[in-house]
C-alpha positions in Angstrom: 104.9 160.8 116.8 103.8 160.3 113.2 107.3 159.9 111.8 108.7 158.2 114.9 111.4 155.9 113.5 112.4 154.5 116.9 108.8 153.4 117.5 108.5 151.7 114.1 111.9 150.1 114.5 110.7 148.6 117.8 107.6 147.3 116.1 109.7 145.7 113.4 112.1 144.3 116.0 109.1 142.6 117.7 108.3 140.9 114.4 112.0 139.8 114.0 112.1 138.3 117.5 108.5 136.8 117.3 107.7 138.8 120.4 103.9 138.8 120.4 103.7 140.0 124.1 105.9 143.1 123.5 104.1 144.0 120.2 100.7 143.7 122.0 101.6 146.7 124.2 101.7 148.8 121.0 98.2 147.6 119.7 94.8 149.0 120.7 93.2 146.7 123.3 90.0 146.7 121.2 91.9 145.2 118.2 93.4 142.5 120.5 90.0 141.6 121.9 88.4 141.5 118.4 90.9 138.8 117.4 90.4 139.5 113.7 93.8 140.5 112.3 96.0 140.5 115.4 96.2 137.0 116.9 99.2 135.2 118.2 98.9 132.4 115.6 98.7 134.8 112.7 101.5 137.0 114.1 103.9 134.0 114.4 103.0 132.9 110.8 103.7 136.3 109.4 107.0 136.6 111.3 108.2 133.2 110.1 107.2 134.1 106.5 109.1 137.4 106.6 112.2 135.7 108.0 112.1 132.9 105.5 111.4 135.0 102.4 113.2 138.3 103.0 115.4 137.9 106.1 116.0 140.6 108.7 115.5 144.4 108.4 118.6 146.3 107.3 117.2 149.8 106.8 114.1 151.9 107.6 113.2 155.2 106.0 110.1 157.4 106.8 108.1 158.3 103.7 104.9 160.1 104.8 101.8 160.2 107.0 98.3 160.2 105.6 95.8 161.8 108.1 92.4 160.3 108.5 89.4 161.2 110.6 90.3 159.2 113.7 93.7 157.7 112.7 96.8 158.2 110.7 98.6 155.9 108.3 102.4 156.0 108.3 104.4 154.8 105.4 107.9 153.4 105.7 110.4 152.1 103.1 112.5 149.2 104.3 115.1 146.8 103.0 115.8 143.2 104.1 118.9 141.0 104.2 117.7 138.4 101.7 116.2 140.7 99.1 117.3 143.5 96.9 113.6 144.7 96.7 112.4 147.6 98.8 109.4 146.8 101.1 106.6 149.1 102.1 105.5 149.0 105.7 102.2 150.8 106.4 101.0 151.1 110.0 97.7 152.7 111.0 97.7 154.4 114.4 94.7 155.5 116.4 94.9 159.3 116.7 93.9 159.6 120.3 96.0 156.8 121.8 98.8 156.5 119.2 98.4 152.7 119.4 98.3 150.4 116.3 94.9 150.2 114.8 95.8 148.0 111.8 
């Protein structure tokens, strides 16, 4: 699960298609209810900024997982169509549910 490339690619694809509903199924319910970092408005703004600034995802490579007390942070190296720079995606998953925590 911790280096699950298909899962992370699905999460990135949700960003590329501005699919808030689909991405919501990967996020902890408590994070959705809190409405702090994961809101539809913020999600759409981030998606648009990514698309405008760096384009669409062209590669994804697993780097490592950092284990924490009740979660794990996965690190991924990606590249995008409008940039020669590599981008770091970090996704924190809840250990018990494997849903996105941050």
